[in-house]
C-alpha positions as CSV (number, residue, x, y, z in Angstrom):
1,M,0.3,52.5,80.0
2,S,-1.9,50.3,82.3
3,K,1.0,47.9,83.0
4,V,4.1,48.8,84.8
5,I,6.9,49.2,82.1
6,I,10.5,48.8,83.0
7,G,13.1,50.3,80.8
8,L,16.3,48.3,80.3
9,S,19.3,50.1,78.9
10,G,23.1,49.9,78.7
11,G,25.8,50.7,76.3
12,I,26.8,48.5,73.4
13,G,28.4,45.2,74.5
14,S,27.0,45.7,78.2
15,G,24.9,42.3,77.9
16,K,21.4,43.6,77.8
17,T,20.0,40.6,75.6
18,A,21.7,38.0,78.2
19,V,19.6,40.0,80.7
20,S,16.5,40.5,79.0
21,D,16.4,36.8,77.8
22,R,16.3,36.0,81.6
23,F,13.3,38.0,82.2
24,A,11.7,36.5,79.0
25,E,12.0,33.0,80.5
26,K,10.1,34.2,83.6
27,G,7.3,34.8,81.3
28,I,7.7,38.7,81.0
29,D,6.9,40.3,77.7
30,V,10.0,41.8,76.1
31,I,9.7,44.8,73.8
32,D,13.1,45.3,72.1
33,A,13.8,48.4,70.2
34,D,16.7,46.7,68.2
35,V,14.2,44.0,67.1
36,I,11.6,46.6,66.1
37,A,14.2,48.4,64.2
38,R,14.8,45.2,62.3
39,V,11.2,44.6,61.6
40,V,10.5,48.0,60.0
41,V,13.3,47.4,57.3
42,E,12.3,43.8,56.4
43,P,12.2,43.2,52.7
44,G,9.1,44.4,51.3
45,T,8.8,47.6,53.6
46,E,8.6,51.0,52.0
47,A,11.6,51.8,54.5
48,L,13.9,49.5,53.0
49,T,12.9,50.6,49.4
50,K,13.9,54.1,50.5
51,I,17.1,52.9,52.1
52,R,18.2,51.2,48.8
53,E,17.2,54.3,46.8
54,H,19.3,56.3,49.1
55,F,22.4,54.1,49.6
56,G,22.4,52.1,46.5
57,D,21.9,48.3,45.8
58,G,25.1,47.6,47.6
59,I,23.3,48.2,50.9
60,L,21.2,44.8,50.5
61,D,22.7,41.3,50.4
62,S,21.9,38.8,47.9
63,D,18.7,37.8,49.5
64,G,17.3,41.4,49.4
65,Q,18.0,41.7,53.4
66,L,19.5,45.0,54.6
67,R,23.2,44.6,55.4
68,R,23.1,46.1,58.7
69,A,27.1,46.2,59.4
70,E,27.5,47.9,56.2
71,L,24.9,50.6,57.1
72,R,26.3,51.2,60.5
73,K,29.7,51.8,58.8
74,R,28.2,54.4,56.4
75,I,26.2,56.3,59.0
76,F,28.6,56.4,61.8
77,S,31.4,57.9,59.5
78,N,28.8,60.5,58.1
79,P,26.6,62.4,60.5
80,D,24.3,63.7,57.7
81,E,23.6,60.0,56.6
82,K,22.9,59.1,60.3
83,Q,20.6,62.1,60.5
84,W,18.7,61.1,57.2
85,L,18.3,57.5,58.5
86,E,17.0,58.5,61.7
87,A,14.2,60.9,60.3
88,L,13.2,57.9,58.2
89,L,13.2,55.1,61.0
90,H,12.4,56.8,64.2
91,P,8.7,57.7,63.5
92,L,8.3,54.0,62.2
93,I,10.2,52.5,65.3
94,A,8.1,55.0,67.7
95,E,4.7,53.8,66.2
96,E,5.5,50.1,66.6
97,T,6.9,50.5,69.9
98,L,3.8,52.1,71.3
99,R,1.6,49.4,69.6
100,Q,3.6,46.6,71.4
101,L,3.6,48.3,74.8
102,G,0.1,48.8,74.7
103,N,-0.4,45.1,74.2
104,I,1.6,43.7,77.2
105,Q,-0.2,40.6,78.8
106,S,2.5,39.8,81.4
107,A,2.3,41.2,85.1
108,Y,4.8,44.1,83.8
109,G,6.6,44.7,80.7
110,L,10.2,45.2,79.8
111,Y,11.2,47.8,77.1
112,V,14.9,47.2,76.0
113,S,16.6,50.2,74.2
114,P,20.1,51.5,74.1
115,L,18.7,55.2,73.8
116,L,16.6,55.2,76.8
117,V,18.6,57.9,78.5
118,E,19.6,60.0,75.7
119,G,16.5,59.4,73.4
120,G,13.8,60.6,75.6
121,Q,12.3,57.2,75.7
122,K,12.7,57.2,79.6
123,A,9.4,58.9,79.6
124,L,7.6,55.6,78.3
125,C,8.9,53.7,81.5
126,D,8.0,53.5,85.2
127,R,11.6,52.5,86.2
128,L,15.0,52.4,84.5
129,L,17.2,49.3,85.1
130,V,20.7,49.9,83.7
131,V,23.0,47.0,82.8
132,D,26.5,48.2,83.5
133,V,30.0,47.2,82.7
134,P,33.2,49.2,82.4
135,E,33.8,50.8,79.1
136,A,36.8,48.6,78.3
137,V,34.6,45.7,78.7
138,Q,32.1,47.0,76.2
139,L,35.0,47.7,73.7
140,E,36.2,44.1,74.2
141,R,32.9,42.3,73.9
142,T,31.6,44.4,70.9
143,M,34.7,44.0,68.9
144,A,34.7,40.2,69.6
145,R,31.0,39.8,68.8
146,D,30.6,41.9,65.6
147,D,34.1,41.8,64.3
148,N,34.1,45.5,64.2
149,E,37.1,47.7,64.2
150,R,38.1,49.5,67.4
151,A,37.5,52.8,66.0
152,Q,34.0,51.9,64.9
153,V,33.2,50.7,68.3
154,E,34.5,53.8,69.7
155,R,32.4,55.9,67.3
156,I,29.2,54.0,68.4
157,M,29.9,54.3,72.1
158,A,30.6,58.2,71.6
159,S,27.0,58.5,70.0
160,Q,25.4,56.9,73.0
161,A,25.1,58.5,76.7
162,S,28.2,58.1,78.7
163,R,28.4,55.6,81.3
164,E,28.2,58.2,84.0
165,Q,24.8,59.7,82.4
166,R,23.3,56.3,82.4
167,L,24.0,55.4,85.9
168,A,22.7,58.8,87.1
169,A,19.4,58.2,85.3
170,A,19.1,54.7,86.7
171,D,16.6,53.5,89.3
172,D,18.1,50.1,89.3
173,I,21.8,48.9,88.4
174,L,22.8,45.5,87.3
175,D,26.7,45.1,87.2
176,N,27.2,42.6,84.5
177,S,30.9,42.5,84.7
178,Q,30.4,39.7,87.4
179,A,30.2,36.1,86.5
180,I,27.7,35.0,84.4
181,D,26.5,32.1,86.7
182,T,25.4,34.9,89.2
183,L,23.3,36.7,86.6
184,D,20.1,34.4,87.2
185,A,20.1,35.3,91.0
186,R,20.3,39.0,90.5
187,V,17.7,38.8,87.7
188,E,15.3,36.8,90.0
189,E,15.8,39.5,92.8
190,L,14.8,42.2,90.3
191,H,12.0,40.1,88.8
192,R,10.4,39.8,92.5
193,K,10.9,43.6,93.0
194,Y,9.0,44.5,89.7
195,L,6.1,41.9,90.5
196,Q,5.6,43.8,93.6
197,L,5.5,47.2,91.9
198,A,3.1,45.9,89.4
199,Q,0.9,44.4,92.0
200,E,0.9,47.9,93.8
201,K,-0.2,49.6,90.6
202,A,-2.7,47.2,89.9
203,N,-4.2,47.8,93.6
204,R,-4.1,51.4,92.9
205,G,-6.2,50.7,89.7
């Protein structure tokens, strides 16, 4: 990649979107793995057709859109189904991710993915920024946000890297358990740091 790529990761419910939105407001191109994962299963795509054939018509809503919460329930209660889905989607997501990373126009790019640590995607990034909150906060936020049962959120968390693994892999850590009104200042500090890294890389040619 010709541009500096900052990886942004964190467990479910850590507040990655609140952080990435603030970088986007500063004009930084944000490549979001979750957004890409939705794009590759939009109505009319081959992947969505295969998912419907595999899981049945009940996996789609009345508009033909994927019922993502229903799909999550099925794959996190059945490892074989999770493996099948990943085999279908991961190559499509990887292809689109590389295309978007190659088209970054801002001084540096932000690549947001919950799987940067455990999925080997860190290799795409120059630095890794981890959004960190205690696991109890992850649980509370995710249950409130998605109306998920506690057991399901715990299964999702167990499938991701542990908090300790993420922190060990991080180059930068943003504690997102603090008051939300301090987030702007902390993002601004990191933004200045990354602009400097981008300038240094550009000077090296």
